[in-house]
PAMIPA-388331 format. One line per 8 residues: for each residue x, z, y of C-alpha. Coordinates in steps of 0.02 Angstrom, whole numbers, plus 50000, padded with zeros to 5 digits. Each point is the difference from the previous one (the first is absolute). Layout:
// PAMIPA-388331
X:Z:Y ~ ... $
// end
This chain:
// PAMIPA-388331
50000:50000:50000 ~ 50149:50029:50115 ~ 50151:49886:50010 ~ 50159:50095:50045 ~ 50104:49842:49989 ~ 50185:50036:49970 ~ 49984:50180:50056 ~ 50069:50126:49871 $
49855:50077:49905 ~ 49970:50151:49891 ~ 49845:50049:49903 ~ 49947:50148:49896 ~ 49860:50122:49962 ~ 49886:50078:50130 ~ 50092:50167:49981 ~ 50166:49913:50034 $
49929:49904:50148 ~ 49917:50146:50091 ~ 50151:50113:49983 ~ 50115:49864:50066 ~ 49883:49962:50145 ~ 49999:50183:50053 ~ 50188:50016:49980 ~ 50036:49843:50103 $
49861:50026:50129 ~ 49925:49828:49965 ~ 49827:49942:50054 ~ 49899:49958:49842 ~ 49901:49837:50002 ~ 49879:49931:49871 ~ 49899:49849:49952 ~ 49858:50005:49875 $
49884:49889:49901 ~ 49869:50037:49869 ~ 50134:50036:49870 ~ 50139:50104:50075 ~ 50086:50077:50152 ~ 50167:49923:50048 ~ 50091:50137:50098 ~ 50162:49966:50090 $
50117:50059:50137 ~ 50143:49926:50097 ~ 50165:50095:50005 ~ 50116:49872:50078 ~ 50081:49905:49928 ~ 49896:50024:49842 ~ 49817:50010:49949 ~ 49928:50124:49874 $
49833:49983:49913 ~ 49887:50052:49857 ~ 49829:49957:49929 ~ 49851:50108:49955 ~ 49860:49922:49899 ~ 49820:50032:50052 ~ 49928:49991:49825 ~ 50063:49974:49824 $
50184:49963:49983 ~ 50045:49825:49937 ~ 50067:50001:49823 ~ 50175:49952:50058 ~ 50006:50149:50118 ~ 49919:50124:49881 ~ 50150:49985:49886 ~ 50106:50101:50123 $
49872:50089:50110 ~ 49856:50114:49954 ~ 49823:49973:50062 ~ 49984:50185:50041 ~ 50154:50000:50111 ~ 49944:49841:50088 ~ 49829:50077:50035 ~ 50080:50158:50068 $
50115:49895:50111 ~ 49851:49900:50063 ~ 49903:50157:50046 ~ 50150:50074:50091 ~ 50034:49840:50096 ~ 49819:49975:50052 ~ 49977:50183:50050 ~ 50163:50045:50086 $
50092:49839:50044 ~ 49882:49854:50027 ~ 49916:50076:50156 ~ 50167:50007:50092 ~ 50086:49845:49928 ~ 50018:49831:50087 ~ 50060:50078:50163 ~ 50118:49904:50112 $
50177:49983:49934 ~ 50058:50039:50177 ~ 49965:50175:50065 ~ 49881:49986:50149 ~ 49922:50121:50123 ~ 49814:50014:50037 ~ 50013:49852:50121 ~ 50065:49888:49861 $
50174:49991:50075 ~ 50155:50016:49888 ~ 50078:50172:50020 ~ 50185:50027:50028 ~ 50103:50157:49991 ~ 50028:50006:50190 ~ 49814:50012:50037 ~ 49901:50160:50005 $
49857:49988:49875 ~ 49822:49992:50065 ~ 49938:50112:49860 ~ 49907:50163:50028 ~ 50105:50155:50025 ~ 49975:50138:49872 ~ 50089:50166:50022 ~ 49971:50131:49866 $
50040:50185:50016 ~ 50030:50107:49847 ~ 49945:50177:49966 ~ 50106:50138:50071 ~ 50100:50061:49850 ~ 50013:50172:50081 ~ 49813:50022:50027 ~ 49867:49988:49864 $
49867:49995:50137 ~ 50050:49817:50024 ~ 49991:49946:49816 ~ 49839:49905:50025 ~ 50013:49852:49880 ~ 49965:50097:49840 ~ 49896:50134:50084 ~ 49841:50059:49914 $
49838:50003:50100 ~ 49884:50150:49991 ~ 49824:49981:50069 ~ 49903:50144:50078 ~ 50089:50142:49911 ~ 49924:50168:50046 ~ 50140:50102:50079 ~ 50018:50184:49953 $
49981:50135:50134 ~ 50153:50114:49997 ~ 49893:50143:50064 ~ 50012:49994:50190 ~ 49884:49850:50022 ~ 50143:49916:50097 ~ 50119:49941:49864 ~ 49943:49893:49855 $
50103:49944:49851 ~ 49996:49832:49910 ~ 50037:49975:49816 ~ 50152:49891:50036 ~ 50156:50011:50108 ~ 50102:49865:50088 ~ 49857:49910:50085 ~ 50041:49830:50075 $
50020:50021:50188 ~ 49967:49842:50100 ~ 49969:50090:50166 ~ 50166:50079:50054 ~ 50122:49852:50009 ~ 50075:50034:49829 ~ 49983:49814:49955 ~ 50031:49848:50109 $
49839:49905:50039 ~ 49902:50137:49912 ~ 49839:49961:50094 ~ 49980:49835:49908 ~ 50035:50066:49825 ~ 49860:49987:49872 ~ 50001:50027:49813 ~ 49988:49860:49871 $
49812:50034:49996 ~ 49986:49984:50189 ~ 49985:50186:50044 ~ 50085:50083:50148 ~ 50125:50138:49962 ~ 49931:50110:50139 ~ 49924:50162:49940 ~ 49811:50011:50025 $
49917:50171:50012 ~ 49814:50036:49998 ~ 49928:50172:50038 ~ 49822:50008:49937 ~ 49997:49810:50006 ~ 50065:49987:50180 ~ 50167:49913:50032 ~ 50131:50110:50083 $
50155:49946:50098 ~ 50182:50043:49968 ~ 50096:50061:50151 ~ 50088:49855:50088 ~ 50190:50027:49987 ~ 50023:49923:50172 ~ 49887:50127:50084 ~ 50048:50146:49887 $
49832:50075:50046 ~ 49817:49971:49967 ~ 49926:49931:49840 ~ 49925:50102:49860 ~ 50141:50032:49878 ~ 50184:49984:49951 ~ 50067:49945:49831 ~ 50156:50057:49908 $
50024:49840:49902 ~ 50137:50073:49890 ~ 49896:50146:49937 ~ 49827:49921:50010 ~ 49937:50137:50117 ~ 49870:49966:50136 ~ 49990:50123:50145 ~ 49848:49991:50114 $
50023:50053:50181 ~ 49847:50109:49996 ~ 49921:50092:49856 ~ 49865:49910:49900 ~ 49839:50066:49929 ~ 50042:50084:49833 ~ 49870:49890:49918 ~ 50071:49837:50072 $
50046:49863:49876 ~ 50164:49912:50042 ~ 50020:49829:49916 ~ 50167:49912:50014 ~ 50048:49821:49958 ~ 50187:49973:49990 ~ 50146:49922:49905 ~ 50141:50100:49921 $
50173:49942:49946 ~ 50026:49964:49815 ~ 50153:49886:49994 ~ 50144:49942:50109 ~ 49977:49817:49945 ~ 50000:49874:50144 ~ 49978:49814:49965 ~ 50057:49851:50102 $
49897:49848:49950 ~ 49920:49846:50076 ~ 49816:49975:50034 ~ 49908:49884:49879 ~ 50051:49819:50028 ~ 50150:50051:50104 ~ 50188:50016:49984 ~ 50083:50152:50079 $
50175:49954:50055 ~ 50116:50151:50023 ~ 50128:49960:50134 ~ 50080:50171:50017 ~ 49968:50183:49962 ~ 50049:50159:50089 ~ 50003:50178:49932 ~ 49989:50140:50127 $
50065:50175:49962 ~ 49994:50152:50112 ~ 50174:50077:50005 ~ 49934:50161:49922 ~ 49948:49903:49843 ~ 50022:50087:49832 ~ 49989:49884:49849 ~ 49903:50083:49859 $
49951:49848:49897 ~ 50051:49821:49961 ~ 49919:49852:50090 ~ 49952:49857:49883 ~ 49972:49819:50057 ~ 49918:49903:49857 ~ 49953:49814:50009 ~ 49841:49961:49903 $
49904:49844:49953 ~ 49857:49926:49900 ~ 50027:50009:49813 ~ 49912:49832:49976 ~ 50139:49918:50101 ~ 50156:50099:49955 ~ 49965:50053:49820 ~ 49855:49896:49930 $
50059:50036:49823 ~ 49946:50182:50023 ~ 49824:49941:50040 ~ 49997:49876:49857 ~ 50055:50136:49878 ~ 49867:50120:50063 ~ 50125:50129:50063 ~ 49951:49993:50184 $
49829:49949:50073 ~ 49994:49844:50106 ~ 50009:50039:50186 ~ 50115:50150:49980 ~ 50139:50026:50129 ~ 50161:50044:49908 ~ 50175:50056:50055 ~ 50124:49856:50020 $
50178:50046:49955 ~ 50090:50162:50039 ~ 49950:50094:50157 ~ 50113:50045:50145 ~ 50025:50188:49992 ~ 50070:50096:50149 ~ 50054:50170:49935 ~ 50111:50057:50143 $
50030:49966:50184 ~ 50155:49903:49949 ~ 49889:49877:49906 ~ 49909:49958:50162 ~ 50164:49986:50094 ~ 50080:49888:49868 ~ 49852:49883:49982 ~ 49947:49980:50182 $
50071:49857:50104 ~ 50036:50118:50144 ~ 49942:50155:50091 ~ 49968:50030:50183 ~ 50067:50139:50111 ~ 49891:50155:49989 ~ 49846:49996:50109 ~ 49994:50159:50104 $
49852:50116:49992 ~ 49866:49926:50113 ~ 49822:50033:50053 ~ 50006:50189:50007 ~ 49978:50136:49871 ~ 49813:49973:49976 ~ 49905:49889:49879 ~ 50043:49842:50098 $
50189:50026:49995 ~ 50137:49947:49879 ~ 50158:50091:49942 ~ 50175:49926:49989 ~ 49984:49850:49884 ~ 50116:49886:49900 ~ 49944:49822:49957 ~ 50065:49894:49856 $
49968:49813:49999 ~ 49980:49869:49863 ~ 50005:49832:50091 ~ 49972:49872:49863 ~ 50105:49842:50015 ~ 49872:49918:49884 ~ 49820:50054:50029 ~ 49913:50086:49856 $
49826:49929:49964 ~ 49856:50083:49911 ~ 49871:49871:49943 ~ 49822:50056:49968 ~ 49972:49864:49869 ~ 50141:50076:49898 ~ 49938:50178:50027 ~ 50167:50044:50079 $
50017:50167:50086 ~ 50129:50134:50037 ~ 49958:50179:49950 ~ 50092:50145:50084 ~ 49984:50179:49942 ~ 50088:50165:49980 ~ 50047:50014:49816 ~ 49928:50175:49977 $
49882:50005:50150 ~ 50104:50140:50078 ~ 49998:49986:50191 ~ 50165:49999:50094 ~ 50045:50145:50112 ~ 50024:49970:50186 ~ 49896:49921:50137 ~ 49965:49827:49934 $
50059:49851:49896 ~ 49912:49831:50007 ~ 50028:49815:49969 ~ 49941:49854:50106 ~ 49978:49826:49927 ~ 50009:49857:50126 ~ 49909:49852:49924 ~ 49902:49843:50033 $
49841:49952:49910 ~ 49971:49816:49960 ~ 49887:49896:49889 ~ 50058:49998:49819 ~ 50102:49845:49964 ~ 50135:49969:49869 ~ 50126:49966:50139 ~ 49962:50149:50114 $
50152:50107:50036 ~ 50105:49911:49871 ~ 49936:50109:49859 $
// end
């Protein structure tokens, strides 16, 4: 169906082809008829290709290939590859113009901020939601205790852009308190006065500013921390391109656990044999290779591209201020791309979920988000 002329050519199985395409960052193309898919890619100066049959294998092919494997390849290609194949062989921006390294991309900016590894009150991703729990009066009709500690606090500047954070089910992380069915207001940290109550998010204690009726029913909806896991991943149909990463440590940091960075991807793409053998359900996200494990401060120093001079303490001693801070930088020479069609993501966690000591420790991921294409970011 395609004439490559005198161009060097290589052909093989679908498994061979897809792995080579990903390794070489080629743009898969295909032609089809009623009988088969002819899938190819150009990797100058050669062309690579394979075929997948739509129905029963011809007798000459069935001698070396199994019908079951062909059918599995066909399903994988149609589900995960065909929708994004046949893109331009030349990388282009949203205006259709060829992109070059000297140009700034026109893609959407996406900056992601991790949990604070020193503060469980920021570990929102894996937090568990509790709806209208009845708080327990401690006896003075002022202080009421919840069943859980380490509530997620999205009100006191513990997390960057905390006002826009919502859970995977679309719920706000702000605590909601009803007294006899009437919504009450937490004291505004800017005013440091007014409102109806204060919350100790670490202990799960609510303190009202005036005593309540002993018969009052206090119902609280909140999230509490369950895991340090934080995931960097693209939105559906997008590629998240990581340009560089920074890790910020307050100078009083005390490392009490190891930080693990684990790439993960869709089992159907990276280990289809596990699905075929029934070991892992289709659609499962699995670890890819060995994780990066930072056990000591020296590991961060050795692996980072550079660090910056210490930032002095700024902003005052209150809740808006910051202590003396050291920043480590990973400025990738080659952008790292996470493709949604491959289920690619980066999971970061503390190995034993033990918070660090000190003021704070966070990571910032500077990314761009673009439409999923086999050529995006050179992945």
